[in-house]
Residue, then its C-alpha position, 0 to 999 in steps of 0.5 A: m043290911p049287913y056288910i062284908d069286907g073280904f080278903v084273899i092272901a097267900v100265906p106260906k103253908a109253914n106258917k100255918q099254926k102263926f097265921i092262926d095265932h095272928a087271927n085270934t088275936g087280931d080278929s078280936v079286934f074287929m068283933e069288939m068294934g062290932a063285927t058280928r062274924i068273922l072267918e078264916c078259911w084255909g084253902d084245902d081244894v083251890p084248883d088251877g083255873k084256865v084263865t085266873d084263880f085264887r093262886r095266881a090272883v094273890q101270886a101264891n107260889e107252891d110254898e103257900a096256902v090261900v086263905f079266904s076270909w071274910v068279916e061281916w057287919p051288921d051294916k056298912a055305917t058300923r063297918d065304916k066306923a070301925m075302919s076310921r078307927m083303924e090307923e088310932v087301934m094299930k098304934s094303940d092296941p098291940r093286938m094291931n101292931p104289926e111289931k107284936n103282932p106280926m103278919p105271917f104273909d106278904g100283906k102287899r099280896m092280899i087283895y080286899g073289898g067291901f061287898a053289899p050282899v044282893v042275895t043271902l040265903g039260909s042264917 
């Protein structure tokens, strides 16, 4: 059964291309470790909610866009194996090294989690 890692972050609008470049570089590592699909989605219709919303969840300000991303894995075991290697990879692979491929956003405000699909429609 597939497994999904989901992420929501606030990225300065001025850093859109830096974010795209960062994602293109870093996401290739996840693909090499077994991910089957990665989507990085730049928010363009992210409404304010009455109680909570994506913007509040990551404390986005007016100069920031909300980015919604996910990594699809073939199963949780593949994902867990990849995540167990991340500390090593961050030290050895320049694509994941924060000094060589710095995050163009505040990583402390990122929310993320792993999810087991319960309903899947389409391909």
